[in-house]
C-alpha positions in Angstrom: -12.1 27.4 -15.0 -13.3 26.4 -11.6 -10.9 25.9 -8.7 -8.8 22.8 -9.4 -9.8 19.7 -7.5 -6.7 17.7 -6.9 -6.5 13.9 -7.2 -5.7 13.5 -3.5 -5.2 15.5 -0.3 -4.4 14.4 3.3 -6.9 15.0 6.1 -5.0 16.7 8.9 -6.5 18.6 11.8 -5.4 20.3 15.0 -4.8 17.0 16.8 -2.0 16.1 14.4 -0.7 19.6 14.4 -0.6 19.9 18.2 1.1 16.5 18.5 3.8 17.6 16.0 4.3 20.8 17.9 4.6 18.8 21.2 7.3 16.7 19.6 9.2 19.7 18.3 9.1 21.3 21.8 10.1 18.0 23.5 13.5 17.8 21.7 12.8 14.4 20.3 12.7 14.8 16.5 13.9 11.4 15.4 12.9 7.9 16.6 11.7 8.3 20.2 8.7 8.1 22.5 6.1 9.1 19.8 7.4 6.3 17.5 7.1 3.8 20.3 3.6 5.0 21.0 2.6 4.8 17.4 3.9 1.2 17.1 2.1 0.2 20.2 -1.2 1.8 19.1 -0.9 0.1 15.7 -0.3 -3.3 17.3 -3.4 -2.7 19.5 -5.4 -1.7 16.4 -4.6 -4.9 14.6 -4.8 -7.2 17.7 -3.9 -10.8 17.6 -0.4 -10.5 19.2 1.4 -8.9 16.2 4.6 -7.0 16.6 5.1 -3.7 14.8 8.2 -1.9 13.5 7.8 1.8 12.3 9.9 2.7 9.2 10.3 5.7 6.9 8.5 4.2 3.9 6.7 1.0 2.8 9.6 0.5 0.4 11.9 0.3 3.4 9.5 -2.0 5.1 9.3 -4.4 2.2 13.1 -4.4 2.0 13.4 -5.2 5.7 10.8 -7.9 5.6 12.4 -9.7 2.7 15.8 -9.5 4.2 14.4 -10.8 7.5 12.8 -13.8 5.9 16.2 -14.7 4.3 15.8 -13.7 0.6 19.2 -14.0 -1.0 20.8 -13.5 -4.5 19.4 -16.0 -7.0 16.1 -16.5 -5.2 12.8 -15.9 -6.9 9.9 -14.0 -5.4 6.5 -14.1 -7.0 4.5 -10.9 -7.3 2.1 -9.0 -9.6 2.9 -6.7 -12.5 0.0 -4.5 -11.5 1.8 -2.5 -8.7 4.1 0.3 -8.1 7.8 -0.5 -8.9 8.8 -0.6 -5.2 7.1 -4.0 -4.7 9.5 -5.5 -7.2 12.6 -3.3 -6.8 13.1 -4.4 -3.1 13.5 -8.0 -4.5 16.3 -6.7 -6.7 17.9 -4.9 -3.7 18.7 -8.4 -2.3 19.9 -9.8 -5.6 16.8 -11.9 -6.1 14.5 -11.9 -9.1 10.8 -11.0 -9.2 8.6 -13.5 -11.1 5.5 -11.7 -12.3 2.1 -13.4 -12.4 -0.9 -11.9 -14.2 -3.9 -10.4 -12.3 -7.5 -11.5 -12.0 -9.2 -9.1 -14.4 -12.2 -8.8 -12.0 -10.2 -7.6 -9.0 -6.9 -6.2 -10.3 -5.2 -8.5 -7.7 -2.8 -11.3 -8.4 -4.5 -14.4 -9.7 -3.9 -17.2 -7.2 -4.5 -19.8 -9.8 -1.5 -18.6 -11.7 0.8 -18.5 -8.7 1.3 -22.2 -8.5 2.2 -22.4 -12.2 5.1 -19.9 -11.6 6.8 -21.8 -8.7 10.2 -23.2 -9.3 12.9 -24.6 -7.1 14.3 -21.1 -6.7 11.0 -19.6 -5.4 11.2 -18.5 -1.8 8.3 -16.1 -1.3 5.1 -14.5 -2.5 4.3 -10.8 -2.3 0.5 -10.3 -2.8 -0.6 -6.7 -3.3 -4.0 -5.6 -1.9 -4.7 -3.4 -4.9 -6.7 -0.2 -4.3 -7.7 -1.5 -0.8 -9.4 -4.7 -1.9 -7.9 -7.8 -0.3 -6.3 -10.5 -2.3 -7.6 -14.1 -2.0 -5.3 -14.7 1.0 -6.8 -18.0 2.1 -5.8 -19.5 -1.3 -2.4 -17.8 -1.3 -1.6 -18.9 2.2 -2.5 -22.5 1.3 -0.3 -22.4 -1.7 2.6 -21.0 0.3 2.2 -23.6 3.0 2.0 -26.4 0.5 5.3 -25.3 -1.2 7.1 -24.0 1.9 7.1 -20.4 0.8 7.1 -17.2 2.8 4.4 -14.6 2.4 5.0 -10.8 2.7 1.8 -8.8 2.1 2.1 -5.4 0.4 -0.7 -3.6 2.2 0.3 -0.1 1.0 -3.4 0.5 0.0 -5.0 -1.7 2.7 -5.9 0.1 5.9 -8.5 -0.8 7.2 -9.1 -3.7 4.7 -10.9 -6.8 6.1 -10.6 -10.2 4.5 -12.6 -13.2 5.7 -13.5 -11.2 8.8 -9.9 -10.4 9.7 -8.0 -7.2 9.3 -5.2 -7.3 6.8 -2.1 -7.4 9.0 -3.6 -9.9 11.4 -3.4 -12.9 9.1 -0.9 -15.8 9.2 1.5 -14.2 6.7 5.2 -13.9 7.7 5.0 -10.1 7.4 2.7 -7.3 6.3 3.9 -3.8 5.2 1.9 -0.6 5.2 2.5 2.8 3.6 1.7 6.1 5.2 2.7 8.2 2.2 0.9 11.6 1.8 -1.8 10.2 -0.5 -2.7 7.2 1.7 -5.7 6.9 4.0 -3.4 7.1 7.0 -0.8 9.8 6.1 2.4 10.8 7.9 3.9 12.4 4.8 6.5 9.6 4.5 6.4 6.5 6.6 5.4 2.8 6.9 5.0 -0.1 9.2 6.2 -3.7 9.2 3.9 -6.1 11.0 4.7 -9.7 11.9 3.6 -12.4 14.3 7.1 -13.8 14.2 9.2 -12.2 16.9 12.4 -13.1 15.1 11.3 -11.3 11.9 10.3 -8.3 13.9 13.6 -8.3 15.9 15.6 -8.5 12.7 13.7 -5.6 11.1 14.3 -3.5 14.2 18.0 -4.1 14.1 18.3 -3.6 10.3 16.2 -0.4 10.2 19.0 1.5 12.0 22.4 0.5 10.7 22.4 -3.0 12.2 22.8 -1.5 15.7 22.0 -3.8 18.6 20.0 -1.2 20.5 17.6 1.5 19.5 19.0 5.1 19.7 15.9 6.0 21.9 16.8 3.3 24.4 20.4 4.4 24.6 19.7 8.1 25.0 16.7 8.0 27.3 18.1 5.6 29.9 18.8 7.2 33.3 22.0 5.2 33.6 25.0 5.4 31.3 24.1 3.3 28.2 26.4 4.6 25.5 27.6 1.2 24.5 26.1 -0.6 21.4 27.3 -3.1 18.9 26.8 -3.2 15.1 25.7 -6.8 14.4 24.9 -6.5 10.7 25.3 -4.0 7.8 21.9 -2.4 8.3 20.0 0.5 6.7 18.7 4.0 7.6 15.0 3.2 7.6 13.8 4.5 11.0 10.6 6.6 11.4 10.9 10.0 13.0 8.8 11.2 16.0 7.5 14.0 13.9 6.0 11.5 11.4 4.8 9.3 14.2 3.0 12.3 15.8 0.8 12.4 12.7 0.3 8.7 12.7 -0.9 8.5 16.3 -4.0 10.6 15.4 -4.5 9.5 11.9 -4.8 5.9 13.2 -7.7 6.9 15.4 -9.6 8.1 12.3 -9.1 5.2 9.8 -12.6 3.7 10.2 -14.2 7.2 9.8 -12.0 7.8 6.8 -13.0 4.5 5.3 -16.7 5.2 5.9 -16.5 8.5 4.0 -14.5 6.9 1.1 -17.0 4.1 0.9 -19.8 6.6 0.8 -18.1 8.4 -2.1 -17.5 5.1 -3.9 -21.2 4.3 -3.5 -22.3 7.6 -5.0 -19.9 7.0 -7.9 -21.2 3.5 -8.5 -24.8 4.6 -8.7 -24.0 7.6 -10.9 -21.8 5.6 -13.4 -23.8 2.4 -13.5 -25.2 3.1 -17.0 -22.0 4.6 -18.5 -19.7 2.7 -20.9 -17.4 1.7 -18.0 -16.5 -1.2 -15.8 -17.1 -0.2 -12.1 -14.5 -1.2 -9.5 -14.8 -4.5 -7.8 -16.5 -4.7 -4.4 -15.5 -6.5 -1.2 -17.5 -9.7 -0.5 -20.2 -9.5 2.2 -18.8 -9.1 5.6 -15.4 -7.8 4.4 -14.2 -4.3 4.0 -12.7 -2.4 1.0 -10.4 0.4 2.1 -11.2 2.4 -1.1 -7.8 3.9 -1.3 -8.5 4.1 -5.0 -11.6 4.3 -7.1 -10.8 3.1 -10.6 -13.1 3.1 -13.7 -12.2 1.1 -16.8 -13.5 2.7 -20.0 -15.1 0.1 -22.3 -15.2 0.0 -26.1 -18.4 1.9 -26.1 -16.9 5.0 -24.5 -16.9 8.1 -26.7 -13.3 8.9 -25.8 -10.3 6.8 -24.9 -8.7 6.8 -21.5 -5.9 9.4 -22.1 -8.3 11.8 -23.7 -10.7 11.3 -20.8 -8.0 12.4 -18.3 -7.2 15.4 -20.5 -10.9 16.5 -20.5 -11.2 16.0 -16.7 -8.1 18.2 -16.2 -9.6 20.8 -18.5 -12.6 20.8 -16.2 -10.3 21.3 -13.2 -10.4 17.8 -11.8 -7.2 15.8 -11.2 -7.2 12.1 -12.1 -4.4 9.5 -12.3 -3.6 6.0 -13.6 -2.8 3.1 -11.3 -0.5 1.6 -12.4 1.6 1.3 -15.5 2.3 -2.5 -15.2 5.9 -3.3 -14.4 6.6 -5.3 -17.5 6.0 -2.1 -19.6 8.7 -0.1 -17.9 12.2 -0.2 -19.6 14.1 -1.7 -16.7 11.8 -4.6 -16.0 11.0 -5.1 -19.7 14.6 -5.2 -20.8 16.1 -7.2 -17.9 13.5 -9.9 -18.0 12.7 -9.7 -21.8 9.0 -9.1 -21.3 6.6 -8.4 -24.1 3.4 -6.3 -23.5 1.1 -9.3 -23.9 3.0 -11.5 -21.5 0.4 -10.4 -18.9 -2.7 -9.7 -21.0 -5.1 -9.0 -18.1 -2.7 -6.4 -16.6 -2.2 -4.8 -20.0 -5.8 -4.6 -20.9 -6.8 -3.2 -17.4 -4.1 -0.6 -17.5 -5.1 0.6 -21.0 -8.6 1.3 -19.8 -8.1 2.4 -16.2 -8.5 5.8 -14.7 -8.4 6.7 -11.0 -10.9 9.3 -9.9 -10.5 11.5 -6.8 -11.7 9.8 -3.6 -10.6 11.3 -0.3 -12.2 12.5 2.9 -11.6 16.2 2.4 -13.9 16.1 -0.7 -17.1 17.9 0.0 -20.5 16.7 -1.3 -20.2 19.5 -3.9 -16.8 18.2 -4.9 -18.2 14.7 -5.4 -21.2 16.0 -7.4 -18.8 18.0 -9.6 -16.8 14.8 -10.4 -20.0 12.9 -11.1 -21.4 15.7 -13.4 -18.1 16.0 -15.3 -17.6 12.2 -15.8 -21.2 11.9 -17.0 -20.8 14.8 -19.3 -17.7 13.4 -20.9 -19.0 9.8 -21.2 -22.5 10.7 -22.3 -24.5 10.1 -19.1 -27.2 12.3 -17.5 
């Protein structure tokens, strides 16, 4: 068998490596000057006067954002079943309940037309997920939220540098936006995330709660030239801070995100052309003037395919190519199914999309030969030329 082509790999070069080494030599391993620099660079990247709070994961960021906007036990938060469990589990961390709304089958994103139908007196917020790097219909979602007095926290784990209606995700009028810098993401720090908000009170609350509810950052206390050992615990916070080692990677990854997107879009274009005549549904495209981050490239096998999705993945693996499935909808997992008494067909579009979906490799370290290999293998399995 040929060398195995993994589903995803981070794109790291000497700039990141040297920055990490500099951090190791500096003595600052945890939250310190590199984290501050990364936060500042990220705010500059988004523009528009946003504030940024670096954290150790997007899960942590979503938890902090929901806590900061005041989600409490008994509240309801509307989100999508077509996401990773973290989107919903952070709602449960606060004793609130996720209310799932089906997706638009054309985009994989939450269907805004169904959001309003799910609002009750207990509804306090909406978490739209920009699936695969394609923006949700944020103009409609924000209008619904404003109409009903709801908060909006965007799950932008896939969405850098996604553009919606000419604006970068993260610079819209949402209450907060949360990014993931997990190892498979376009901007990868191994583990990490960022909370972004225009609201200084939300950002301030996230800063306090990310490190045990302490009133001052450890970096501020330990780097001051004058004695500054005193601090106060003002809330029962968490341990969600980003390390300077992770931030060292992020500083240089951020500089490359547009180049990364360009290469991912190029690969997506090659795939689209090669698979156009196969028995598949191609991924949705961004509208003219907007930008798809292409974190994922997902085919949906149609009824005319010679094999079903699971067998397709097995055959790709036998050919030495890693694929994945994004995602198993939440209502099919035992916890969410049993707690909220969901049935598989409660969200028919999410179910049908999941049953047919397969994610192909799409990342910047793929060579042209790697891309051609994926194309040839997919076409061989599904009957193309």
